[in-house]
N, C-alpha and C positions, 0 to 999 in steps of 0.2 A: 449228590444231595445238595440242598441249598446252603449258600455260604451265609455269614453273618454280617455281611455288608448291606443291611436291610435299609431301604430308602426311608427318608423321614416321613413321606406320606404313608408308607406301610405302618410305621410306628404309630402314627396318629390314628390309623385305622384300628390298630389293636387297642389303643387307650379307649377309643370310642366304643368298641365292642365290649370291652371289659366293664364299662360303665353301664351297659344296658343288659347285664347278665341275667336279669330276671324276666325278660320278655321274649317275644317271638324273634327279636333281633338275634339273640344267641342261638335259640332253638333252630332257627333257619339255616344256621351255618353247617348243619350236618352234611349237606350236599351242596356246598357253596360254589364250586368253580365250574364243573363240568357235568352237571346232573349226577355227580357222584360216581361216574363210571371209571374215572382215572384218578391216580393218586401219585404220591411221590415215587412209587415203585412200579406203577402201572399194572402189575400183575404179580401173583405169588411167585416164589422162587423155586418150589418144588411142588409136586402134586399134593394138595391139601387133603386131610382126612375130615376136617371140619370146615363148614362154611360160615359158622357163627358160634359165639360163646355166650353162655348164661352163667354168670358168676353169682353165686349165692353167698355173699360175704357175711359171716357170723361175728359181728364186732363184739369184742370183749374177751374172746378166748374160750371156746367150749372145752370141757373137761374130757380129755381123751381117756383117762383112766376109768371114768364112769360111763363112757358111751361106746368106745371103739377098740380099746386095748386091754383085754381082761387079764388080771393078775390074781388068780384064785389063791396062790400060796401066800399072799400078803395078809390073809386074815390072821395067821399065827403071829404076825409082827405088829398087830394093832397096838397103838400107844407107845411102841418103842421108838427110841430116837433113830433118825435116819443116819445110817453108818457113814462115818466120815470118808470111807473108801468109795462110797457111792457118790457123795456130794462133790468130793474133790475140792477144787479151788473155784467152783462155779458161783458166779455172782447171784445173790438173792436180793429181792427188793427191800426198801426201807420199811415196808409195812410188816415184814416178818423178821427182819434183822435184829429187832429189839426183843423178840421172844427168847425166853430162857432156853426152850427146847424146840425142836422140829419133830413132833410125834408123827408117826406114820398113820394115815387114815385110809384104810382099805375102802373100796367102793362097797356101798350097801346094796347094790343092784346085782341081780342075777344076769348072766350072760347066756344067750341061747344061739344055737347054730342055725343059719338061715340059708334056704335055697339049696340047690344041688351042689353048690360050691362049699357050703358048710361054713360060711364066714360067721365068726362070733361077733355079736353085737348086743348091746344092752336091751333089757326088757322095756326100757323107755322108748324103744325105737321099733315098735311092731310093724308100722307101715313100711318103714325103710327095709325091714327084714324081708318083706315080700318082693322087693325089687333088688335083692342082694346080688343076684346073678348078673345084674347090670352094673354093679358098682366095682370100682377099683379103689381099695383103701390104701393110702400111703401112710403107713404108721411111723415113719422115720423122718418126718419133717423137722427141720430146725432152722433157727434164725439167731441173730445176735441181739436184736432189740428186746428189752425186757419190760418196757412201759408201753402203754396203749398207743399214743399218738405216733411216736417214731416207728413202732412196729407196724401199724396200719399203713402208714406212709411208705415203709419199706416194701410191703406187699404190693402197694399200688404202683409205686414208681421205681423201685429197685434202689432206693436211697432213703436213709431215715429222716432227712431233713427236707422241708417243703420246697417246692419250686421246680421239680422235674415232672415230665408228663406222666399221666396215668396210663396203665396198661391198655385200657380201652382207647385212649388217644393215640397210642402207638399203633394199634390194630387199624384205626381209622386212617391214620397217616400212611400206613403201609399198603392197605388193600382198598381204601375207599368204601363206598357204600353200595349195597345191592338194591336199595329202594330210594327212588328219587323224591318220594313224598315224606321221608322221615329221616332224621339224623342217623348217622352210623353208630353212635354211641349214646345210649339212653340209661338213665339211672333212676331207681325207685328206692325209697327208704321206708322202714317200719321199725317199731320198737316193741319190746316185751310188755306183755300186760302185767308182769311182776315188777316192773319198774327197774331202777338201778342202771340205766343205760348211760354209756360214755357218749359224749357228743361227737358228731361228725361235722366235717367241714367241707364246703364245696371244693376246696383245692384238691381234695382226694380224688376227684374226677375231672380235674382241670388239664388243659394241654400244656401247661408250663410254658416252655420256650418254643414249642411246636406251633405252627400256624393256628389261630384261635378257632378255626372252624372244626378242629379235631377235639374240642372240649366235649365232655359228657353233658347231655341236657337232662336235667332233672325234671321228672313229672311230679306234680304236686299231689298231695294225698286228699286234699279237700278243694272243693270249687272246681274251676276249670283246670285240667292237667298242666296247661301252660298259660301264663298271663296273656291277656289280649287276644284270645282266640276269636271272640265275638266282634262284629263290626259295630261301630257306633250307631246310635239311634239315627234312622234316616238314610242309612247306607245299606243297600242290599248287594247281593253277590255280583250282579251285573254291573252295578255302578263301581263296585270295588275293582273289577276287571278293567273298566274303562280308565279309572284313575291310575292304576298300575301301568296300563299301556301308554298313557300320556307321560308318566314319570319316566318310563323306560325310553321313550323316544328323546325326551330331553337329556337323559343321561348319555344316551349314544351320541347325541350331537356334541355334548361337552367332551366326551372321550375322543371324539374325532379331532378336537382341537388340542387338548393337552395331553392325551394318551395316558392318563393316570390309571393303573390297573385297578385301583380301588373302586372306580366307577363300574367296571364290569362286575366286580364282586358284589356291589350294592344292587345292581340289576338282578343278579341271581339270588341275592338274599330276599328281595321283595318277592321273587317268584316262589321261592321255597316257603315263605310265610303264607303266601296265598294258598299253596297246596296243603299246608299243615292245618289250615283252618277247616279243611274238609277231612283230612286223614286222621288227625288226633281225636276229635269227638267220636268218630266211628271206632277207633281203637279202643277207646275207654268204655264204650257201651257194651256191656256183657249180656244184654237182654236176649241175644240170639243163642246163648250157650245152653245146650240141653241140661236138664236136671242130672242126668247120669255123669256129665262132665264136672258139674259143679260139686257133686258129692265127692269126687276124687280128691278135691282140695280141702275138704273139711267144712265145719260150720261157720268159719270166719269169712268165707270167700265173698259173701255179699257185703262185707264191711270195708268200705274204701280206706286204704291206708294200711290194712292188715297185711301180714306176710302172705297169707293165703291168697288174697286178692291180688297182690303183686306177682305171685307165682303164676297166676292165671294170665295176667297181663303179659308176663315174660313169654308165655307160650304164644300168645297172640302176636307179640312182636317178633317171635321166631318165625311164625307163619308168614309175616310180612317181610322177612329177610333183613331185619335189623342185624347189623354186624356184631355188635357187643352190647349185651344187656347186663346191667349189674344191679342186683338187689342187696342193699346193706340192711341187715337186721340187728338192732342193738339190744343189749341186755344180757350178754353171756359172762358178765364179770362177777362171778359168784365168790366173793371174799368171805361171806357169811351166809347162813341159812342155805347151804348147798343143796340139801335134799328138797326143800320146798321150791327154791328158785329154779333149779335145774329141771324138775319135773314140769313146772309151768312153761318154761322155754320149749321143752320138747313138745308139749301140747300145742304151742302156737306154731311150731315150724316143721315138725317131722312129717305129719301127714300131707301138708302142702308140698313139701320137697318130693316125697314119693309120688304124690299126685301129678306133679309136673313131669317126672320122669315117665310115669305111665301114660300120660297124655301125649307127650312127644313121641313115645314109641308107637302108640296106636295110630298115630297120624303119619308115621313114616319119617318123622323128623329127627329121631334120636341118633340115627346113623350119622348125620352130618351136623349135629348140634352138640358141642362139648359143654357139659354141665360140671362146674366146679364148686365144691361146697367146703367151707372151712373159715377159721378165724386167723388172727394174727399171731397167736402162740397158743400153748396148752395151759394145763393146770398142774400144780405140784401134787406129789403123793403125800406130802406132809400137810398137816392141818394148820390153817391160819385161825387164830382165836379159838383154840381147842375148847371143846364142850358141846352142849346141845346145838348151838347155832354156828358150829364150825364151818368154814369154807375152805377154799384152796386158792393159793397165790398164783401169780403169773409163772409160767415155766416155758422158756423159749428152747430148751435143749432137746425136747422131743415131743411131738404132737402129731395128730392125724388130720389128713385132708382126704376128701372124697372127690372122685372124678368118675364120670360115666359118659358114654356115647362118644361121638366125634373121633373114634379111632383109638380109644384106649381099651385094654382088656377088661371085660366084665367078669365078675366072680373071682376077682384076684386080690391078694393082699401083698403089698410091697413093703419090704423093710421090717425091722423088729427092734424091740426095745429090751432092756434088762428086766430083771424080776421085780425091780422097784418102779418101773415105768418112769425112769429118771434119765437114762442115757441110751443112745442108739447103739445096737449091737450089729446091725446088718443094713447094708444099702442106704446110707444117709442121703437125704434129699434136701437141699437148700432152697430158700425162696428163689434165688436166681435160677436154679435148675428147674423149678416148677414153671416159672415164667418162660424159660427157654423152651419148655416142652409144650406149653400153650401155644406159643408162636409157631413152633414146628407143626403142630397139628393144623394150624391155619395156613400152612404152606409158606411161612417165613422162616429164613435163616436168621436167628436172633443176632448173630455177629455182623450181618450185613445190613440190617435195618438201622441206620445211623442218621443223626442230624448234627450238622456242624453249628456249634454255638460258642461264642466267646473263644474261638481259636482252637477248639478241639471237637472231635467227634464223639457224640453221646449215643448211647443206646439203653434200652430197658434194663439189660443185665449188666450195665457198667462194663467191667473187664472180666466178668465171671460168667459162670453158668454152663451146664452141659445138659443136653436133652436126656431125659430119663428113659432110655430105650427099653428097660425091662417092664414098662407099663403099656407100651404100644401094642395095639392089637394086630 
């Protein structure tokens, strides 16, 4: 792997690219060096089950106890104090540490069995219930972080503090791209119609200390998906091609004199930008989608910037072999008005999620596309602000993630929690384990994908993580 004696010219290149993060300059970097067909590793380290990943990150922390992890016996415990033997010495947030009590709040939703596998899921998830036999539910996820920003950063980078590369950047660095006309790592964002969304920061999909070309490229929700797609007035496609040819000739002449590798990178960057001017508008134009497909994603699919529209774009990106697509949906932080806000979130997200899975399957893409759904932690069994407007606080000790396609078992439940949905009782899965498994399904040994920076080798899973063999198909 690359050493950390980076030339000054390379450092200048990084500074320049960081300063142009909102235009085609950064977007073009997805296939910067060799039309994207090679990378730091050149190839996968074992036979992959998945060619690509679609990560549906639910920012804020979905309530596992109301959606995926039924605890019917809790009804008789309603309003009682959470037993000290269950809580133990676990840390709680400052938002509920001042409460005089931690009263148990059972879910008000019914759970139903779905599919031939009989997986129990909430009545709020009827569309996901129809694809239950494709799903792998991990009910035993856990993490250390208890507040949003460090928890999301931990999921994305394997470390709670900002500065390390995102998981999509690691995938790009390890495997390169499959499409020379689009970056290897693309990001879309949306927010709940119920409000209450935690902010997201572009560093969550940044390449950190990896080469900048592996940063995620965010597609905008309004206007052009990427800045500066259109040529200036008076410049047509042929003229743009002539200009780029002339610039490339000048750059090659300069490279022959001084040998600066940045010059070759600049040539490729311009070429990628030129190709994206054609590929990105075509990607974003859904007018060719049949009505039967649009209906899969629900009524918001025609609304730019909605989760439904982004799910459809994720399928279009999967068709175009983008390596890592990440959708961030904000608004799962239900500290109050749980019943109202959770129902609204599910209306916004669960049909599009199920529609994406159905759409991928009917096109033969689900077998080699790994779909991952979940947030940075779960929610507490006890009520925050008890009363009619009660909500749930952050709970990192146990929560649920969904996976499907790409080599994982369908119709499968992994792990279990106690009767209070508070502690893991079977097959715990840490964030590092989940990320190690995602890398494994892509054909990467997470222990071997490293990058030397400031005198040590770094990896996505730090010095931790084991592949969760129990969920592999």
